N, C-alpha and C positions, 0 to 999 in steps of 0.2 A: 502495501499501497504505499502510495506517494504521502509524503508526509511534509507540511511546510520545512521542516528542518531539512529533509531531504530532497524540497525542491529547491532552494534555497544554496545548497550545497553544489548541486546538478547547474545551475545557472551560474554560478559563482566560475565553474570547471572549463562552461561554452566559455563565458566571456574571457578567461586566460587561454582558453585553447590549449587546454590538457589533456589531449586524446585518449590517455590511457585509463587515466582516472574518469573521463565519460562512458568510458566503454564499460569498463567493469561496472560503474554505477547501474546503467540500459543493459548491463546483460542480465540483472537480477529482477528486472522489472516486466508484468507483464504486457502484454502490447496495448490494452487498454490507459494501463496505466503510463504507458511510452507514448500515446496518445493526448494523455490529459497534458504531459508537460509541455507538450509541441503547440499546445494550443494556448500554453501560458509563454511562448516565448515570441517576439518580436520574431520579424519576418528573415532577416539575415541571421539568428542563431539558429530557428527555426531549421532551414536549409543547411546549416551544418548538420544539426544535428540527424536530421532525416537522412543525409547521405551518406554517414557512416553505415560500415560493413554491416557492425552487429545488429541493426537496425533491418528486424523483415519486413518488408514496406506491405507485401500483402497482407502479413497478420495482423498490421498499423492499422492499414486504408480502413477497414468496416468501422472501427470507432470513431475518427474524425468526424468533427461536424464537418456540413457540406460546405464551406467557405471557404475552409483549412486543407481539405480534401482537393477541391478544385484548384486550390491554388497549389499545389503540391504535385499533380498529375500533368500539369500544364507544362510542365518539365521531364517529364517521367517520358522515354524513346515507350512507342503504341507497345513495342514487342513484348516491353517491359510488364504494362498496363497487361495488357493479354495475359501474360501468366501468374498476374495477380489477380483479377480474375478468376481463372482458373481453378486456383487454389482456395478462393472464397464459398461462400455455402451461396447455393444458387440466390434466397432472398438479398445478402448481403451484398452481393456483387449487382444485383438490380437495383437496389437503394442509390446506388454508386452510379451507376450508369442513367440511372435519370434525372441526376445531377449536372450531368456533363453536356458539353456543346454535342447536336447529332454528329456534326462531321467527326469528332472524337470517338465517337460512340461507334457509328458505321466504321472505320477505320479500326476500333480494339475488336470488334466481333468478328472481322474479317481474319484475325489472328489465331481466336481461339481454334481448340478442336471443335468436329462436328456434334459431338453428343454435346458439354458445353454450351454450343450455338443451339441446338436443339433447345435446351433448359431453359436458357435466358429468353427467348426469343417469346414463348409459352409466358413467360411470368410478365414479361416487360410488354404485353399485350394489353393489361392491367394498369388501373390509376394506383401511383404510388400509396394514396390513403385507402386503398381498399383491400380487403381479405387476400386476394386473387397477387395485389404487388406484396404482402406483407408474407404469403406463402411459400415452403421450398418443398421443390421439384424430391430433392432425393429422400423416398420414402421406400420402405415397403411392405410388401402387399401379396398378401395370401388371398387363394380365394374362399367359397366358405366349404367348397366340398371335397378340401384335403383333410389329411388326418394329420395329428400332434406330429408322428413322427415324420410324415412327411414335409411338413413344416420344418422340426428342428434340422432334419437334414439338407435342406432346402438353405438354413441360414449357417450352417457351419462353411458355406463354400463359401463364404464375405471374411478377407482376412481382417476388414472392424467393419463393426453396425454406424448405421450416420448417429452421430453425436445426441443423445437427448432421447433417442430411443426407447420411450416407456413402452409401448404399444407397437399393434401393427394394424395396420388397417384391411379390412374382408371386404373383397368385392365378389360379385357374380359375376358370371361369364361373359355379360354383356358390359365390365367393368364399372360395372354402379355399387356405388356405396350402400353398404349394409349393415356396417359395424366395427367395432377394434376387438382385437385380440389382447389384452394384458400379456408382458413378458411374464409378468408372476403367475399369471393365469394357465400359458404353456405350460410353465416349468413343471407344475405342480399337476397336472394332468395326465391322462391315462395313454399310452400314443394311440389308442385303436381309437380314443374318439375323434368325430369330425368334429372342424373350425365352429363348423354353424350351430352344434352342441355347445360349447365351450364360450364362444365370443359376446360381446356386449351390445348392445344397441342400445342403452344410454346416452353416447356420447353423440347427438345429435351432429349433421353437419352443416357448415358455415357457406352459405352462398360467398360466391365469389367476389361478386359486386358491392357487400359489406363493408360501410363505412368501417376506417382502422377503431375507430374509435367505439364504437359499438361490439367491434370484436372484442378490446381491451375489458367491453361491460361483460359480454359474455365470461368472460375469462375470469373473473373475480367473483359474479354472480354463482357460477357454477366449480367456480374452484376446479379450475383446468391448467395440466402442466403440455397438454400437446390437442391439436382436433383438426378432425378434416377437414381441407377444401373441396368444394363440387362444382360445376357449372349450373347453367339452367335447366341441364334435361337429369341431372342430377351423378353425372360421370364424376371418380375422384381424381382431383386434380393434380395437390397435393397436401402440404399440412401446416398448419401454424402452430410455434411451439410460443412457451414463454418469456424466450430471451426477448423474440422480437413482441411482445407485450409492452414487457417493463422498456422497450423504445418508446413505443407510442406514447404509454405514460407519462413517462418523461418528456418526451416533445411536448404535449398537449401542456405538462404544468409551465415548460419554459416561455411556451408560444401565449401562455395564459398570462403569466408574469410582463414576458417583454412586450407581451402587447399593448398592455396597458398605454406604457408608456411611448409606444408606437416603433416599436423597435421589432427585427428580426431575431428572433432566439437561434438562428443559424449565425449570426454578428459574429463577424471578429474583433475581440477587446485588442487590437492588434493589426488590426488593418491600416495601409495611409494613412495619415491624417488629411490628403481630399475625399478618400473614400467618404470614411467617417463622415466626413465634413455634411457630403452631397445628401447619406446616406439621412443623415440627421433634416436635416435643412426642410424637407416636406413636411415634417411635421409640425416644426416649428414652426411653418408659413399654417398650417391649416389653426396651431394654435393662436399663430399671433389675429386671425381674421375673427376666431371667438373675441381675443382681449379688446379689440376694436368695437365689434357689438358691444359687447360690459361696458367699455368707455362711452358710446355714444349716448347708453342710456344713462349712467351719469350724468354728463352735459346736458342733457335734458331739464336737470331740474341744479344747473351751477348755479343760479337765483338765491335758490334752496340752500345751499351748503357755503352760501357764500354769508349768507345773514345766521345762518347757526353750522359754526363748526363742528361742535359734538358731533352730528350725526357722522362727520368724516373719521369720525374716531371711530362710533359705534356699527359703520359698512365693514366693513371684514367680518366681524363676529357674526352677523343674519347669513353672510354667504359665507363663510366656513362652515357654519353650523350645519346647514342645507345640501354642502357639498358632501359631508361627513357621511350625513343619516343617507342618504343619496345611493353613494356607494356603499352602504352598508346592505343596501337594498342589493344594487345592482349584481354583489360579489354572489348572494345568496341565488338570482337566478342564474346567472352564469356557471354556476358552479350547478344547479340542478338543470341545466339545457345539457352539459357536458356527460351526465348521469342518465340524458333521460326523462327527469323526473317531472318535467315539467308541460304542461300539453292543455287543450284547447279545454278541457273540461277545469281544469285545477285552478288554471289564471283567475278566473272571476274569486275566488275564492283566496286565492295570494295577494289578490287587488286589496279587498277588503282588510283583510288580516295587516299589512304593511300599512297600509292607510290608516287603521286602528292604533297602533302602535306607533305612527308619525306624530298623531294629534296628543295620545298621553306622552310621550316623551318632549312635544312641542309645549303643552301646558307647562310638563315641569319645569323644564330649561327656561321656559319665556317668561315665569314667576322670577325663577335666579335673575336672570339677565336685568330684568322688569326694577327689580329691587337695589341688583348695584348703580345703576342708571339712575337713576330717581336720588339715591341717597350720590353719589358720583357729580351729577350737573343738577339735582336738586330742583328737577325739573319733575313733576307727575306724568305729564301728557310723555314726556318723551319715551318716557319708563313704560306707559303703555303700548307706544308705535310700536316700541322695540320689540315689545312683546305679541304683540299681535301679528308685527311682521316675522317674528320667527316660526309661530304657528303657522302661518300662513307657508313659508317655503319649505319647511320639513313634510306637511303633507303634499306638497307639488312635486316636491324630491323623494319620496318613496311613489307617487303617479309614477313620475317619471322612469326612477329606477326599476318598477317591473315592466313597463310599456316600452319601454325602450329598446335593448336587447331582444322583444319580444318581435317587435317593427325592423328589426335590421337580419334581423335572422329569414325572414319571410320575405326580404327585398334582396334575402342570398348576400347578405354582408357579415361580415365576421364579429357578433357583438363584442368580444373579447377587446377588438382593435378600434373600433370606434364609439363605445359606447359611453366611455370613459369621457373623451371632450365633449360627445354632446352630451351630456351628463352639468358636466362642469356648468357650461354654457348658458345652460336652463337654471340652473340653483344661483348663477350669478348673476342673471337679470332679471330674475325674478326676486329676488334677496334685493337688488338696488333699485327693483323698481318700485315696490312694495315700501320699503323703510321710508324712500326720497317722495315717494307719492303720496304717503298719509303722513308725512310732515308737511307735507306744502297746505294738505287741504285740514287738517288739523291744528296746526300750528300759526297758519293764515299768515305764514309767506310765501312770497311770488319773488 
């Protein structure tokens, strides 16, 4: 495992060009740890470590994020990329190929042997974020009419079984999926038994076009280690294993975290300055537009602010409280959508519940803020105004927190990416507009 101390030692060795020390440390690392180390280095040092003879590039490539993977492959000869593809599991190779330019993919596929080419083509047919894109075609298949003795004889023909083989896939004479045969059941059954007698039909096949998030949910709900993948006709295509699902769960978590800041989960923290600036500039521009909208609302009440400076002091309280309350509701909704817990039938109930919570919290904190404002500025009406504005903004924040992700999803826009900035805009505009509007009316300023 890579610790901060070991990483610092390795970084120091790379900085000083201590080849012997670098090689000694790298040989003790798992390929995934080498990948983590590469991602934590600036481009120049990354290239030096990557080109060391002790680094098995084919083993490390599957563990790198897409951006770093693409950067390193660009400088690799096509033949080397092809050899790396042949050494990978089919699903890992496909994941990598789907993030490369078409010309690189075609050139690499021309270099691989015919058997690997056929396997890759079968999986490349499906989108990356589907069960078909996740599956591995390297599976062990037995037929329903085979005996246990025949199956054992068949397995002995292999020098090595595919990794993470906990079961065998069972098909009929038409290659239609029928069930699974657990290795434990195989080893403890009489050699005379037929596969159909001891196989399990409890593990349902996963359609190849099912989304990767739904696949992850199935694995979680059914405690699966592996599962078969079939096409629309029920023909067995491959299998998905738990390591692929863990990758999906991590990617989804990274996406939700980074997306709320307008960042890509595959962003390279050590990317060149200009590239990073360009990637972040777009989201900053979107936020600037929303900021100008809030500023415009404030500008409408310029005369009110000039006559009562206390309003400028209290404005951030109303906006920030609405923003936090809305974010709480928004987070619950996005998580519920990720777990497929949100449907048209329960949205009305969730909306009522969140609005009730918002009103109760609004009343509680409105009283607290109003009392503080009255004591601070010696103005009862001002306290009532900010209390009322706070209740209204929390109510609107809850309403928006429920409906924004629902509407964005129906418009095929990723809620994790766009919902946060939309909600912030609404709570800022409503918060500022309500506070200053009520002040203009009730305090008789204009």
